[in-house]
N, C-alpha and C positions, 0 to 999 in steps of 0.2 A: 119390594125394590123395585126401581127401574133399571132397565138395561139402557135405554134409550130415552133420551129427552131433548124434543123439538121445542123450540121458543120464539115466534116472531121470527121464521125463517124465510127470507126472502133470495132469489136469484133473478138477476135483471140482465138481459144480453141488450147490448145497443147494435141497431143495423140503421146506418146513415143517421137521419134524425128522429127515428123511432124506437122507443124502449119497449122490450118484450118482456114481461114479468112472467118468467117460466114458472115459477115458484111465487106464491104472493101471500105474505103473512100467515104461514102454516103454523100451528103448535098442535102437538100431540105428545103421548109418552107410550113407551112400549114396556110392559111390564116383565122381569125377569121371567123365562118359561112361557111366554105369550106366544101367540102364533098369530100375526097381523097381516090381513091384506090390503094391497091398495090398489084399487082399481079406475078405473076412468075410460074415456075413448082416448085414441092416438092424438098425442100433442096436449095432453090435458096438463103434464108437468110430473106424471108419476115416477118415470125412469130419472127426471133429473132429479127430484128430490131424495130417490134412491143414492144418487150418486154424490148428493151433498153428504147424505148419513155416512157414506161409506169413505169420503174423504177423497174422492176423485175428483169433484168440481169444489170450488171453493166459493163460499156465499157471499152475497152481497149483502146482508144485514142478518141479523139473528143469531142464535147461540144453539150448538147440538152438542148435546153430552153423551159419550158412550161409557158406563160405568163410571160416572161423575166427572169425567174430565170433557172438558170444554175444547171440541178439535177445531172449533173456528179460529184460536188463537193458536194453535200449535204450528211449528216450521215444517219445514217438508219432512226432515231428516225424523222428527216425532210422528207426522202423520203416517210415513212410511212403516214406522216400527209397529203404530197403532194397528194398520192395516192388516200387517202380518201377525199379530198375537193376539188381537181382539175380535176381527172381522173377517168372516169366511164368505166369501163372493162366488155366486153361481150365476153364469151370464147365460141369454139366451143362445148365443153362438159357440158356447161351450169353452173356446179361448185355452185350448189346449195347444202345447208346441209341438208341432208336427215331428220334429227329428228326435224328439224323446220317446220313450216307451210309458206306458201309461203307469208304470212305479214312478218313474223317474218325474213325470208330471205331478203326480200325487205328493210327493215327499219335497218339489222344489220350494214351497213357503218354510219348509224346517230350514233347508239350506241356504236358502238367503239369510235366515235369522241364525246361522252358524251353529245349528242345533244337530246332533247326532239323530238319524230317523229310528224311531222304535218300530222294528219290525213287526213284533207283537201285534202292537195296535194297528199298523197298516195291514195286516192280514186281517184282524178284527173287521176292521171297515170293509175291507173289499168283498168278504165274506156277507157281510151283512146287506153290501149294494148289488151282489151277486157278479162281482168282476174279478174273483179269485182268480180264474184261469185266464185272465186276460192282462194280468200285470206287465207279461214281456212284449206285448204286443203295441205296436205303434197306433195312434191315432187314426190312421187311415186305414187301419184292418179292423176298426168298429163299426157297428150299427150307430145310429143317432141317440138311442135310449143307452147304449153303452157309452158314447160319451160324455152324456150329461151325468151318468152314474160315476165315471171318472172325477168329472168336473165336483160332483158334491163331494167324493172323496179327499179330492184337493181341498175343499173349504173346510173339511172337517178334521184335516190331520193336526191342525195345532189348537185342538180345542178352544175355538172359538167363544167371545162372548154372544155373539149373535151371526146369524147366517142371513145375509142378504141374499135374495133371488130375483134376478130381475127377467121375467118372461120364461121362466126355466122349460116351459112345455113349449113355446112360441114355434119351434123348428122340428116337433114332433107329431107323429100322427094321433089319433085320438086314444087308441090302446097303448101307447107306450107315454103319452102324456099324463094319462089317469094312473100308470104305474108310476112315475115320477111323484104325481102329488102323493101317493098312498106312502111312498118312501119319506118325502118331506113330514108329513103328517105322522109317521113313526118317529121320527126323530125326533119331532114335537113332543110326542108324550114322553120320550126319555128325559126331557126337560131341557131341550135347546132351545133358545128364543129364536124367532124365524119371522123374518118380513119379508112377505111376498108380493112382489109387484107382478100383475096379469090382468089382460084385457077380457078375460074370460070370466063372466059373472059366477059360471058354475064353480069354478076352483076358488074364489074369493068366497063363496058361500060356505065352502068346506071348512074356512080358517074360523078360529073363535073369535074375530072380531072384525071386521070390515071399515075402511073408509075410504070415500068416493072422491075423486077431485075432478075439478073441472076449470080450466082458466086459469090454472095455477093454484088455485084455491080448494080448501077442503070444504064441500058442498052438503 
């Protein structure tokens, strides 16, 4: 069974008289429980592709199915619901809300979905990620690695179908980047589907499968 199916997907940006095909006719599947890396040089289209799959950007052409639902025909309300319930997003710059504690940041997707946070699950995730003693801290009181762990916890809290990780090691030193990759691989071993965007070939090679992008195409 496939968690994600991408069919003839394109994203075109228009600048004056010029069309830029940031994503150009891309097709691939991600099986349930797979860990897939998208690699390529800066500007190759990999982050745009991830944003299309995450419903953050709108496709110009093509189809994207998440658990069988075509998100390219969903309205904004349906997309928002899908992002909260099916997709966990991990950003390079963490995207934590600075005035909220780590715990409040982690449970935010649940609150947006009018769900009561499961304290037991929160503690389980925090312990696995090694931040159980940082839940009452503000993001400004955390190291870069701790911020990324909090972001991963936020991505996990809703039991998503897939985690989309956009350069999750990009703002970390080598040691902490390796640790974050180890955690993502362990999560995948637990059955979580992960799509990783990275410019680090070494991290791409750690994944079960890798696709390479250049000029908006899979090469």
